[in-house]
C-alpha positions as a printed NumPy array, in Angstrom:
array([[  47.972,   71.888,  -67.862],
       [  49.102,   69.135,  -65.479],
       [  51.015,   67.128,  -67.928],
       [  49.163,   63.985,  -67.414],
       [  48.442,   63.223,  -71.135],
       [  44.875,   64.184,  -70.969],
       [  43.66 ,   67.56 ,  -72.565],
       [  42.16 ,   70.401,  -70.784],
       [  39.779,   70.871,  -73.606],
       [  36.272,   69.885,  -72.317],
       [  33.978,   71.121,  -75.101],
       [  31.375,   68.694,  -76.979],
       [  33.221,   66.3  ,  -79.264],
       [  36.634,   66.59 ,  -77.47 ],
       [  38.509,   63.487,  -76.706],
       [  40.822,   62.394,  -73.95 ],
       [  39.456,   65.209,  -71.843],
       [  40.945,   65.653,  -68.677],
       [  38.394,   65.867,  -65.833],
       [  41.118,   67.05 ,  -63.353],
       [  43.294,   69.551,  -65.534],
       [  45.172,   70.692,  -62.452],
       [  45.841,   67.341,  -60.813],
       [  48.37 ,   65.104,  -62.695],
       [  47.42 ,   62.192,  -60.642],
       [  43.882,   62.131,  -61.886],
       [  42.017,   62.684,  -65.269],
       [  38.828,   60.508,  -65.344],
       [  35.824,   61.037,  -63.241],
       [  33.427,   58.41 ,  -64.474],
       [  30.535,   58.765,  -62.016],
       [  30.9  ,   62.858,  -62.133],
       [  31.22 ,   63.349,  -58.458],
       [  34.428,   65.252,  -58.656],
       [  36.639,   62.43 ,  -57.369],
       [  38.976,   60.699,  -59.831],
       [  38.906,   57.163,  -61.039],
       [  42.673,   56.731,  -60.617],
       [  43.275,   54.707,  -57.655],
       [  47.045,   53.871,  -58.056],
       [  49.544,   54.435,  -55.293],
       [  50.513,   58.178,  -54.906],
       [  47.106,   59.536,  -56.491],
       [  45.39 ,   62.164,  -54.921],
       [  41.682,   63.001,  -54.859],
       [  41.013,   59.25 ,  -55.389],
       [  37.419,   58.067,  -55.739],
       [  37.027,   54.81 ,  -53.911],
       [  33.462,   54.477,  -55.85 ],
       [  34.291,   55.333,  -59.134],
       [  31.007,   54.267,  -60.414],
       [  28.818,   55.712,  -57.513],
       [  28.342,   59.418,  -57.621],
       [  27.125,   59.649,  -53.887],
       [  30.154,   57.836,  -52.576],
       [  33.873,   58.55 ,  -53.098],
       [  35.927,   58.002,  -49.744],
       [  36.063,   54.732,  -47.685],
       [  38.231,   55.535,  -44.871],
       [  38.063,   52.205,  -43.073],
       [  38.285,   50.413,  -46.365],
       [  35.232,   48.041,  -45.481],
       [  33.565,   48.792,  -48.771],
       [  30.953,   51.335,  -47.605],
       [  31.357,   54.946,  -48.547],
       [  31.91 ,   57.592,  -45.796],
       [  29.089,   59.722,  -47.011],
       [  26.115,   58.555,  -44.732],
       [  23.597,   60.043,  -46.882],
       [  25.153,   58.48 ,  -50.181],
       [  24.573,   55.089,  -51.393],
       [  25.373,   52.409,  -48.947],
       [  26.877,   54.865,  -46.4  ],
       [  29.054,   53.621,  -43.827],
       [  27.345,   54.068,  -40.455],
       [  30.766,   53.133,  -38.584],
       [  33.465,   54.891,  -40.808],
       [  36.025,   53.974,  -38.343],
       [  36.058,   50.074,  -38.36 ],
       [  39.408,   48.658,  -37.574],
       [  41.73 ,   46.915,  -39.748],
       [  40.93 ,   43.581,  -37.952],
       [  37.3  ,   43.85 ,  -38.357],
       [  38.1  ,   44.711,  -42.002],
       [  40.372,   41.847,  -42.826],
       [  38.178,   39.423,  -40.743],
       [  35.141,   40.071,  -42.669],
       [  33.258,   41.376,  -39.42 ],
       [  31.266,   44.185,  -41.348],
       [  27.498,   44.222,  -41.06 ],
       [  25.457,   44.666,  -44.202],
       [  21.749,   44.244,  -43.227],
       [  20.707,   46.338,  -40.131],
       [  23.271,   49.044,  -40.754],
       [  26.253,   49.124,  -43.011],
       [  30.114,   48.934,  -42.218],
       [  29.526,   48.288,  -38.493],
       [  31.514,   45.399,  -36.35 ],
       [  29.514,   42.02 ,  -37.054],
       [  31.598,   39.438,  -35.039],
       [  29.496,   36.419,  -36.244],
       [  29.717,   37.423,  -39.794],
       [  25.948,   37.071,  -40.184],
       [  25.413,   40.581,  -41.684],
       [  23.671,   42.062,  -38.737],
       [  25.776,   44.553,  -36.592],
       [  26.764,   43.91 ,  -32.941],
       [  24.6  ,   45.904,  -30.612],
       [  25.897,   48.952,  -29.131],
       [  24.584,   51.508,  -26.391],
       [  23.227,   53.629,  -29.078],
       [  22.22 ,   50.685,  -31.556],
       [  20.413,   48.269,  -29.206],
       [  19.505,   44.572,  -30.086],
       [  16.305,   43.141,  -31.32 ],
       [  13.28 ,   43.44 ,  -30.53 ],
       [  13.87 ,   46.583,  -28.892],
       [  16.281,   47.675,  -31.789],
       [  17.707,   46.321,  -34.933],
       [  21.149,   45.117,  -33.903],
       [  21.991,   41.472,  -33.651],
       [  20.094,   39.665,  -30.744],
       [  22.765,   36.666,  -31.123],
       [  26.004,   38.432,  -31.899],
       [  27.99 ,   35.075,  -31.374],
       [  25.603,   33.096,  -33.439],
       [  25.742,   33.409,  -37.322],
       [  22.284,   31.452,  -37.414],
       [  20.184,   33.907,  -35.776],
       [  19.942,   37.481,  -35.347],
       [  16.358,   38.44 ,  -34.642],
       [  14.394,   37.653,  -31.552],
       [  10.781,   38.821,  -31.956],
       [   9.453,   37.989,  -28.551],
       [  12.742,   38.75 ,  -26.604],
       [  12.894,   35.214,  -25.13 ],
       [  16.428,   34.278,  -26.192],
       [  15.754,   32.024,  -28.953],
       [  16.178,   33.163,  -32.306],
       [  13.523,   33.655,  -35.232],
       [  15.225,   31.825,  -37.784],
       [  14.553,   28.201,  -38.456],
       [  17.144,   27.873,  -40.993],
       [  19.684,   30.115,  -42.588],
       [  22.042,   30.046,  -45.675],
       [  26.003,   29.89 ,  -44.78 ],
       [  26.932,   31.044,  -48.264],
       [  26.938,   27.541,  -49.731],
       [  23.693,   25.586,  -48.481],
       [  20.96 ,   26.195,  -46.185],
       [  21.294,   24.892,  -42.617],
       [  19.111,   24.308,  -39.654],
       [  19.442,   27.269,  -37.018],
       [  20.669,   27.076,  -33.606],
       [  17.889,   26.724,  -31.11 ],
       [  15.135,   28.156,  -33.418],
       [  12.14 ,   29.928,  -31.592],
       [   9.024,   27.467,  -32.05 ],
       [   6.835,   30.675,  -30.938],
       [   8.287,   33.389,  -32.381],
       [   5.701,   35.807,  -31.168],
       [   5.072,   34.43 ,  -27.611],
       [   7.945,   34.419,  -25.071],
       [   8.748,   30.955,  -23.709],
       [  11.598,   28.935,  -21.876],
       [  11.06 ,   25.408,  -23.178],
       [  14.02 ,   24.011,  -24.707],
       [  13.36 ,   20.165,  -25.025],
       [  10.608,   19.486,  -27.283],
       [  10.87 ,   22.853,  -29.072],
       [  12.568,   26.023,  -28.294],
       [  11.158,   29.323,  -26.735],
       [   7.517,   28.393,  -26.15 ],
       [   5.415,   28.84 ,  -22.909],
       [   6.591,   26.113,  -20.312],
       [   4.411,   26.844,  -17.038],
       [   6.09 ,   24.355,  -14.639],
       [   9.708,   25.319,  -16.068],
       [  10.742,   21.799,  -16.93 ],
       [  12.057,   22.31 ,  -20.412],
       [   8.783,   20.809,  -22.047],
       [   6.566,   23.411,  -23.835],
       [   2.86 ,   23.747,  -22.914],
       [   0.675,   21.605,  -25.403],
       [  -1.647,   23.44 ,  -27.628],
       [  -4.499,   22.641,  -30.305],
       [  -1.597,   22.658,  -32.871],
       [   1.163,   21.123,  -30.651],
       [  -0.387,   17.903,  -28.696],
       [   0.837,   16.545,  -25.548],
       [   2.534,   13.21 ,  -25.108],
       [   1.692,   10.622,  -26.434],
       [  -0.131,   12.072,  -29.2  ],
       [   2.647,   14.77 ,  -29.618],
       [   5.701,   16.044,  -27.963],
       [   4.102,   18.792,  -25.602],
       [   4.29 ,   18.566,  -21.778],
       [   1.639,   15.886,  -20.637],
       [   1.832,   17.55 ,  -17.38 ],
       [   2.16 ,   21.029,  -17.688],
       [   1.811,   22.112,  -14.087],
       [   4.231,   19.41 ,  -12.878],
       [   7.939,   19.847,  -13.276],
       [   8.901,   16.294,  -12.58 ],
       [   6.723,   14.724,  -15.521],
       [   6.25 ,   15.493,  -19.21 ],
       [   6.218,   12.342,  -21.38 ],
       [   3.36 ,    9.521,  -21.265],
       [   4.419,    6.991,  -23.707],
       [   1.598,    4.606,  -22.991],
       [  -1.271,    7.475,  -22.487],
       [  -2.168,    6.09 ,  -19.094],
       [  -1.896,    9.312,  -17.111],
       [   1.289,    8.405,  -15.512],
       [   4.849,    9.915,  -16.503],
       [   7.606,    8.16 ,  -17.824],
       [  10.286,    9.932,  -15.585],
       [  10.964,    7.146,  -13.053],
       [  12.17 ,    9.987,  -10.491],
       [   8.983,   12.131,  -11.114],
       [   5.418,   12.408,   -9.399],
       [   3.633,    8.963,   -9.736],
       [   6.396,    7.742,  -12.086],
       [   5.172,    4.86 ,  -14.185],
       [   6.595,    1.645,  -13.679],
       [   5.435,    0.209,  -16.85 ],
       [   5.962,    3.193,  -19.231],
       [   5.453,    1.082,  -22.317],
       [   2.284,   -0.732,  -21.328],
       [  -1.021,    1.282,  -20.24 ],
       [  -2.194,    0.62 ,  -16.764],
       [  -4.416,    1.889,  -14.098],
       [  -2.557,    0.648,  -10.941],
       [  -1.872,    3.206,   -8.253],
       [   1.407,    3.652,   -6.058],
       [   1.789,    2.968,   -2.261],
       [   0.626,    6.501,   -1.396],
       [  -2.633,    5.599,   -2.833],
       [  -3.081,    2.339,   -1.675],
       [  -1.586,    0.292,   -4.363],
       [   1.809,   -1.285,   -5.213],
       [   3.151,    0.715,   -8.367],
       [   2.172,    3.13 ,  -10.625],
       [   0.66 ,    2.735,  -14.267],
       [   0.9  ,   -1.036,  -14.76 ],
       [  -1.863,   -3.354,  -15.618],
       [  -4.522,   -3.985,  -13.116],
       [  -6.965,   -6.469,  -14.42 ],
       [  -9.484,   -6.421,  -11.455],
       [  -9.296,   -2.589,  -11.1  ],
       [  -8.184,   -2.765,   -7.307],
       [  -5.427,   -0.226,   -7.601],
       [  -2.834,   -3.123,   -7.521],
       [  -0.907,   -4.199,  -10.644],
       [  -1.138,   -7.841,  -11.857],
       [   2.735,   -7.824,  -11.259],
       [   1.973,   -7.627,   -7.273],
       [  -1.626,   -8.474,   -6.815],
       [  -1.972,  -12.184,   -5.4  ],
       [  -5.442,  -12.111,   -6.557],
       [  -5.641,  -10.375,  -10.084],
       [  -9.317,  -11.282,  -10.617],
       [ -10.531,  -10.243,   -7.191],
       [ -10.943,   -6.41 ,   -6.489],
       [ -11.417,   -7.021,   -2.805],
       [  -8.135,   -8.645,   -2.195],
       [  -4.49 ,   -8.008,   -3.33 ],
       [  -2.259,   -9.299,   -0.626],
       [  -1.613,  -12.77 ,    0.856],
       [   1.229,  -12.319,    3.291],
       [   1.413,  -15.892,    4.611],
       [   0.7  ,  -17.504,    1.142],
       [  -2.131,  -19.663,    2.154],
       [  -4.668,  -18.544,   -0.608],
       [  -6.679,  -16.273,    1.497],
       [  -6.331,  -12.44 ,    1.171],
       [  -4.927,  -10.218,    3.914],
       [  -7.975,   -7.94 ,    3.781],
       [ -10.544,   -9.318,    6.424],
       [ -13.515,   -7.411,    4.93 ],
       [ -12.599,   -8.648,    1.269],
       [ -13.68 ,  -12.037,   -0.379],
       [ -12.615,  -14.881,    1.772],
       [ -10.492,  -12.609,    4.03 ],
       [  -7.708,  -14.352,    6.286],
       [  -8.41 ,  -14.333,    9.836],
       [  -4.758,  -15.002,   10.456],
       [  -3.003,  -13.114,    7.723],
       [   0.409,  -13.65 ,    9.231],
       [   0.261,  -17.411,    9.956],
       [  -0.352,  -19.78 ,    7.003],
       [  -3.325,  -21.993,    7.239],
       [  -6.105,  -24.048,    5.68 ],
       [  -9.363,  -23.625,    7.866],
       [ -12.566,  -23.07 ,    5.972],
       [ -15.412,  -23.417,    8.174],
       [ -15.176,  -21.439,   11.484],
       [ -12.63 ,  -18.928,   10.011],
       [ -10.516,  -18.815,    6.843],
       [  -6.813,  -19.133,    6.535],
       [  -5.918,  -20.312,   10.105],
       [  -3.945,  -23.063,   11.389],
       [  -5.901,  -26.563,   11.041],
       [  -3.658,  -29.215,   12.329],
       [  -6.005,  -32.155,   11.427],
       [  -7.152,  -30.738,    8.146],
       [ -11.132,  -31.052,    9.117],
       [ -11.554,  -27.308,    8.068],
       [ -12.035,  -26.105,   11.551],
       [  -9.292,  -23.926,   12.807],
       [  -7.211,  -24.732,   15.92 ],
       [  -8.206,  -22.861,   19.028],
       [  -6.012,  -19.941,   20.494],
       [  -6.355,  -17.504,   23.471],
       [  -8.213,  -15.177,   21.301],
       [ -10.238,  -17.714,   19.469],
       [ -11.632,  -20.366,   22.   ],
       [ -12.637,  -24.014,   21.22 ],
       [ -16.293,  -24.926,   20.945],
       [ -18.711,  -24.521,   22.87 ],
       [ -17.056,  -21.551,   24.477],
       [ -16.06 ,  -20.264,   20.853],
       [ -16.194,  -21.616,   17.305],
       [ -12.832,  -23.122,   16.975],
       [ -12.017,  -27.031,   16.82 ],
       [ -12.563,  -28.681,   20.179],
       [ -10.59 ,  -31.523,   18.862],
       [  -7.541,  -29.936,   16.82 ],
       [  -5.833,  -33.509,   16.244],
       [  -9.023,  -35.313,   15.643],
       [ -10.352,  -35.041,   12.045],
       [ -13.753,  -36.509,   12.66 ],
       [ -14.704,  -34.289,   15.492],
       [ -14.624,  -30.444,   16.204],
       [ -17.624,  -29.604,   18.57 ],
       [ -18.331,  -30.694,   22.026],
       [ -21.499,  -29.357,   23.132],
       [ -21.679,  -30.993,   26.743],
       [ -17.849,  -30.33 ,   27.09 ],
       [ -17.023,  -33.856,   28.129],
       [ -14.347,  -34.538,   25.792],
       [ -16.443,  -36.575,   23.329],
       [ -17.333,  -34.869,   19.876],
       [ -20.873,  -34.313,   18.816],
       [ -20.317,  -36.055,   15.538],
       [ -21.625,  -39.702,   15.76 ],
       [ -18.547,  -41.152,   14.111],
       [ -15.068,  -42.158,   15.213],
       [ -13.172,  -43.04 ,   18.3  ],
       [ -14.212,  -39.844,   19.984],
       [ -17.884,  -39.797,   19.275],
       [ -20.447,  -38.692,   21.901],
       [ -23.454,  -41.044,   22.166],
       [ -25.17 ,  -38.511,   24.62 ],
       [ -24.105,  -35.081,   23.   ],
       [ -26.304,  -33.304,   25.479],
       [ -25.469,  -34.983,   28.484],
       [ -21.957,  -34.62 ,   29.99 ],
       [ -20.502,  -38.296,   30.832],
       [ -17.35 ,  -40.246,   30.87 ],
       [ -18.618,  -43.467,   29.86 ],
       [ -16.594,  -45.342,   27.394],
       [ -17.322,  -49.16 ,   27.833],
       [ -20.997,  -49.607,   26.333],
       [ -21.411,  -46.045,   25.108],
       [ -19.366,  -42.743,   24.824],
       [ -19.822,  -39.738,   26.78 ],
       [ -22.78 ,  -40.661,   28.796],
       [ -23.22 ,  -40.296,   32.544],
       [ -21.195,  -42.634,   34.502],
       [ -22.027,  -41.916,   38.257],
       [ -19.439,  -44.652,   39.665],
       [ -16.741,  -44.002,   37.032],
       [ -16.507,  -47.587,   36.047],
       [ -16.574,  -46.798,   32.369],
       [ -20.136,  -48.191,   31.763],
       [ -23.024,  -45.713,   31.472],
       [ -25.561,  -45.388,   34.132],
       [ -28.246,  -46.523,   31.896],
       [ -26.477,  -50.011,   31.295],
       [ -26.968,  -50.952,   34.9  ],
       [ -24.343,  -51.631,   37.859],
       [ -24.957,  -55.269,   37.817],
       [ -24.634,  -55.903,   34.142],
       [ -21.417,  -53.516,   34.194],
       [ -20.087,  -55.576,   36.799],
       [ -20.47 ,  -58.787,   34.948],
       [ -19.079,  -57.364,   32.003],
       [ -16.097,  -55.898,   34.08 ],
       [ -15.583,  -59.364,   35.542],
       [ -15.468,  -61.008,   32.231],
       [ -12.827,  -58.681,   30.837],
       [ -10.921,  -57.841,   33.83 ],
       [ -11.999,  -60.027,   37.023],
       [  -9.89 ,  -58.128,   39.571],
       [ -11.554,  -54.966,   38.7  ],
       [ -15.196,  -55.917,   39.384],
       [ -16.884,  -55.956,   42.739],
       [ -18.923,  -58.899,   41.713],
       [ -15.841,  -61.039,   41.485],
       [ -15.249,  -60.45 ,   45.102],
       [ -18.92 ,  -61.052,   45.864],
       [ -19.207,  -64.263,   44.351],
       [ -15.811,  -65.489,   45.799],
       [ -17.212,  -64.346,   49.326],
       [ -20.44 ,  -66.264,   48.586],
       [ -18.531,  -69.169,   47.579],
       [ -16.45 ,  -69.374,   50.765],
       [ -19.564,  -68.933,   53.105],
       [ -21.268,  -71.586,   51.405],
       [ -18.351,  -73.651,   51.528],
       [ -17.845,  -73.298,   55.174],
       [ -21.578,  -74.084,   55.794],
       [ -21.385,  -77.167,   53.693],
       [ -18.417,  -78.133,   56.005],
       [ -20.168,  -77.699,   59.049],
       [ -23.171,  -79.747,   58.121],
       [ -21.15 ,  -82.599,   56.936],
       [ -19.093,  -82.568,   59.981],
       [ -22.219,  -82.719,   62.037],
       [ -23.865,  -85.424,   60.248],
       [ -21.035,  -87.669,   60.535],
       [ -20.822,  -86.978,   64.218],
       [ -24.505,  -88.019,   64.739],
       [ -23.781,  -91.309,   62.83 ],
       [ -20.778,  -92.108,   64.959],
       [ -22.872,  -91.453,   68.23 ],
       [ -25.841,  -93.874,   67.136],
       [ -23.484,  -96.572,   65.933],
       [ -21.686,  -96.451,   69.594],
       [ -25.216,  -96.247,   71.36 ],
       [ -26.214,  -99.321,   69.501],
       [ -23.066, -101.282,   70.031],
       [ -23.393, -100.322,   73.867],
       [ -26.916, -101.593,   73.842],
       [ -25.981, -104.634,   72.463],
       [ -23.18 , -105.238,   74.63 ],
       [ -25.437, -104.85 ,   77.704],
       [ -27.832, -107.284,   76.481],
       [ -25.17 , -109.817,   75.853],
       [ -23.915, -109.677,   79.299],
       [ -27.324, -109.651,   80.987],
       [ -28.767, -112.973,   82.628],
       [ -30.98 , -115.221,   80.66 ],
       [ -28.879, -114.569,   77.515],
       [ -30.15 , -118.044,   76.462],
       [ -33.937, -116.746,   76.846],
       [ -35.617, -115.675,   74.093],
       [ -34.716, -112.232,   72.847],
       [ -37.275, -109.856,   73.271],
       [ -38.448, -107.644,   70.144],
       [ -36.444, -104.843,   68.969],
       [ -37.719, -101.488,   70.254],
       [ -38.306,  -98.998,   67.514],
       [ -35.795,  -96.175,   67.091],
       [ -38.74 ,  -93.475,   67.636],
       [ -39.387,  -95.103,   71.04 ],
       [ -35.597,  -95.107,   72.134],
       [ -34.544,  -92.639,   74.902],
       [ -33.32 ,  -88.959,   73.61 ],
       [ -29.638,  -88.874,   73.232],
       [ -27.441,  -86.04 ,   74.818],
       [ -26.477,  -83.123,   72.395],
       [ -23.508,  -83.18 ,   70.602],
       [ -20.605,  -80.929,   70.841],
       [ -21.859,  -78.181,   68.26 ],
       [ -25.053,  -77.877,   70.194],
       [ -27.047,  -79.69 ,   67.512],
       [ -29.239,  -82.558,   68.179],
       [ -28.32 ,  -85.943,   66.779],
       [ -30.2  ,  -87.423,   63.927]])
């Protein structure tokens, strides 16, 4: 009838039966849906799905039939040529709708919302992700097939059923402090045993490489200065020098900064004299800002003479008013009980031979009472001292002047006696001469001379000029 070369006879056994006897552009209907198999240009009543009886039209040409209730019915029958040509056609959640990332899941719309509340693509620009069960913005897929090979998905959710914000150690897991590192669990251990956040409540720390309880982040709370070496030292805010370094004596100061790494009661030595600044600690430095070597009255203060006793200061007076060295430049002395300037130790040039008695003697003994200030002790005696002084310095001894005075007096007395004796002799000789002359001139010179008169019978001579009687 339609002159298309296919016969109108449709009885059993007939050949080249025309399924469309009144349509010259169609003759076969393989799937028997009433639409012809001929899809050449100009044909009408064309079956776009000649082998699918439930579909026949594909208005937008995306490969899915317009019959929504038919096989692979097109949900979006008006896809644009751009979408069809670009392959932006969904095939999983619904068929024939816009799918920009070409992962098979359609882009969400007001009526077809994204997963997990709906079934549309939760990541419409990411071909590796489409579902987000916990709705935290991280996809459920760990890997995907790109048509040629399997690849790791972009930002796969490490906790698919638990919403989270972690983004560094794993994606999409609970992160209490919101630092990007997930909270640890029994299957996801904290650093250093795992990659979880070692400080789930501190947003400034997360890793602890050496496991000493101090975080690796140098800008974080109690940052570990020695992140690869476990240590117990603490920082300045807790009385130490730095966090997380080796601390041999356990005093909080690291071995790097502790001046006494084996002494837990000391750690600083500001003046570098070997005595710790902490006065209440072992061998505490009494002068922490002044280098010193004193050991006996106090530790670590200036000791000029090196005898172990510190030099006195206004706040630390010398002995006996205090404990400081009474002789800061004399190594053999340091105590002066009687305050006389001579030391109690019986040695050296400044020894005190009378340490319990104040004195200034220096000649026979030192530091003993010397009432007259001659340098000789009172116990030595004034005369003995005068003799000793006269032997050393005649002009300084009173005995020198006493002896000179006595000599002068004795000399004067001797001179007077000699002169008197000489005068008496002269008078006697003159008297005898006068007597002899008188006798010679007397009458009877030729007569017998009378006997001489004894001296003790001679008349008494007149006194001499000095008032002394002649002999």
